[in-house]
N, C-alpha and C positions, 0 to 999 in steps of 0.2 A: 783903728782898733777893731780885731778879728773877735768871732763870738767866744772861741775858745781864751784869748785872753781877760773877754769880761768876765766869765766864768771862773778862771783862775784867779781874779780880784775880787769877785766874789766871794769866792772861798774862804777870806780871810776872817769874813762874819764867824768861820763856826769857834773862832779860839774865846767866842760868847757863851759856846753851851760845851757842856762834856756832851759827845755824839754818841757816847756808848750807853746813855742812859736815855731810857724812849720817853719819858716825861721831860727830860732837859728839850728834845728834841722837839715834843710836843708845843715846849713854851717857845720855842723858836719860831714858832708856825700863828702861836697865841700873840706874840713880841711883832710881828709881821703885820698881822691886820691889825694893830694896835696903830705902827706907824701909819698905816694908809688910810686910818678914817681918822686921823688926828692930822693927816694933812690934807684931807677934803676941804675943809672949810677955810683955808689957809689958800689952797688955791683957787676956791670959788668957783668951782665948775655950772654952767647950767644946764644939762646933760648929764646924767646918772647912767650906768647899763650894767646892768648882772647878767651876766649869760650863763647859763645853765644856772638859774636861781634855787631851784631845788624848794625851800618853804620860803624864799626871800628875804628871807632875813637880813643879809647885805643891804637889801635895798629900802627894808623898813628903815634900820638905822642911817643907812644914807639922807634915807626921807627928814628923818629929826633934825640931821646936821646940818642939810639946805633947802629948808623948808619953800624956798622962792625955786627953786629949780623942777626940771622935771627927772622925774626917775622910773626906769622901766624895766623891769625883771620879766626875762624868757626862760622859760620852763618847757622842755620836749617831752615829757615824760607824761601822759593826761592822766595815771593814776594819782602821780603826783600833785597837778595841778588842778585836780579836782581834789584831793584832800585838804590843801592849801588854801584854797580858795575860798572851802568851807569854814574852815578853820580862823581865817584873817579877813577883816573887812579892808580891803587894800584899795576900793575905791574913796572909803572915807577915812583914808590915813593918806590918800596922796597920791598912791604908787600903780601906776597898769601894771600889771601882771597879764602876761600875755599865753597862751597855751601858743608855743611854736617855738623850731628847733634854728637856730642860728645856722645859716648856709652861705656858699658864693652865690647863690641865684636864689629867685624868688620863687615859690610855686609849691605843692606840693612834696613832700619826703619822706622819705622810709625811716622810722627810726625804731632801734632795736633795747626793748625793754628787757635788761638782764635779769634771770630770770633763776637761773645756777651756776656756778662756776668749779674748781678744781677742789674749792674747799665745800661748798655746803651752797642749798638752798637758799636765794636770795630774796625773794617774793617780788611782786611786783613796782614795789619801792625803793627799791635801790637806790641808791645815788650815782650809781657805776655805771647807768643805761647811756645810750651814746649814737648818734649817727654810725659810726665806725665803729666794726666785727673785733672782738676780741683775741689776741693772740692763742690765748688757752683753747684749745680743741675739746674740752666739756661745757666751754658752756655752752647757756641754755636762752634763750631768746623768745620775747612776745615780739611780733614786728608789727608794730604799727604805720598809719601813714596821720601825718599831721603838717600843717602848714611850716612852710621852710621861706623864712625869711633872711635880708642882706642885711647887717648893720649899717649898709649907707642908706637905707630905707629913714634913719633917723638922723642923716646928715645935715638937714635943713634944719634942725631941732634945736640948733645952740649953735653957741660959737667956741665953748670949751668944754670940755667932755672928760668922765674919768669912767674908767670900763674898771671892772672884776672877770676876769674869764676864767670860766671854768667849768668845761667843755669836753670833759673823757675822751681825749685824745683827739678831738676834731678842731683843733687850732688851724691849721691852715685851710679845711673849709669858713671857717666863721675870717679867721683876718682877710681872706680870698673874697670877701664879702663888704671889707672894712676900709678900703683904700679913701674917700672922702673923711668917714668921721676920722680914722687915723691921725688927717694931718690937723683935725683939731682938739684931738689928746692929747690933754695935761697930766693926766695921771692913770696908771692903771699897774693894775695887779692880773698875774696871768699865770695859770697852771700850770707845768712843762714836765715834759719825763725825758731822761737822758738814756731808758731803755726800753722798748716797744714793749706797750702793754696790749696796742691796738694796730688793728693791721695797717701796712702802709700810711703810718701817723708822721707826723713834722714829730723830729727830736728839738731838744733844747736846742741844739748848735742853729736851728731853722728855723725856729722862731726866733731867738733873737737875731739871727743875719736881716730877718725881713720887716722887725721891730728897730734896729738900727739903722736901716738902710731909709725908716721914715723919718729918721731923728729923733728918736725915745731911745734916751739913757738910763742903763743899767744902774739902781741906787742901792737894793737890798736883796734878800734873800732868804727862805728857809730852810730848812734842814728836817722835814718832819717824815718824810721817808728818804732812804737810802736812794734811788732813781725816780722819785717825783718831790715836786715843791716846787713854790712861787716863788715868783720874782717881779720886783716894783720898780717900776720903771717912770721916768716925767720926761718933759718936754724940758728943752731947753729956756725958751720963756718960761714955764712953769718956774723952772730952779735958780730965774734971775727975780724971781720976785724976794723983797726982803724979808721976808719972816721963814721963808722954808729951809736953807739953812743949818740958821740955829736952830728949829724944831726938829731936823735931822740929826744933828748933833745931842739935840738931850734925848732923843729916841734912842740912838745908841747909847748911850751912855746909861741910860733905864735896863735898856736889855743885859747888861754889863752887872750893875748891882742890883737889881729885882731877886728877890730870894729865891730859889731852885723850890 
């Protein structure tokens, strides 16, 4: 199957939502997150990684579901990291909340903290900051140097991994540093774009081609925005677990019958 065929297959999930309605699009994103977190304890990874963690909410939720797993959250914006490290006791919660930008190499990297775009001033706490420059000619940044790290630096940390990747256009860099870890990945949710928001970024077809070549199977997607959305993928081994398919069926059913 090609990435285009995979996307066409995933588009059938749009029948669960009225995509003319912004609230329905938001509900599609919430439903996909519910599916992801419902699958976590069923798949039972011993390593969970949140890439582009912002406030680390995904990692904190994962730790509650997977108390024995190692849970790591990477945030590249130093302003966000300082703000949320002061707000949450990550160490006490059992979460490694790390100031680093995931990339395809280890070592210092230049991170672009978005401070303004064509619409408005953003402030240094924007969740849209990235290793990448935006396609917006009016974008303004504060450039900072932060540690860069490959996901493969965690490849020895577990035997089965789950990943949540939301890296604002830097998927090529993050996945390029994750070859060994992807071989251990049982469950993954990743934000993708079908139109370029960042200069030189991988688009959804590129991301899917890379992940499908590593044996990951597309399961579902959301429709939060027209050209930016999340895709859920699983390994064949995870899909063979006896409780996975019944859970997927129930989650699809709930998405249809949950009230708007």
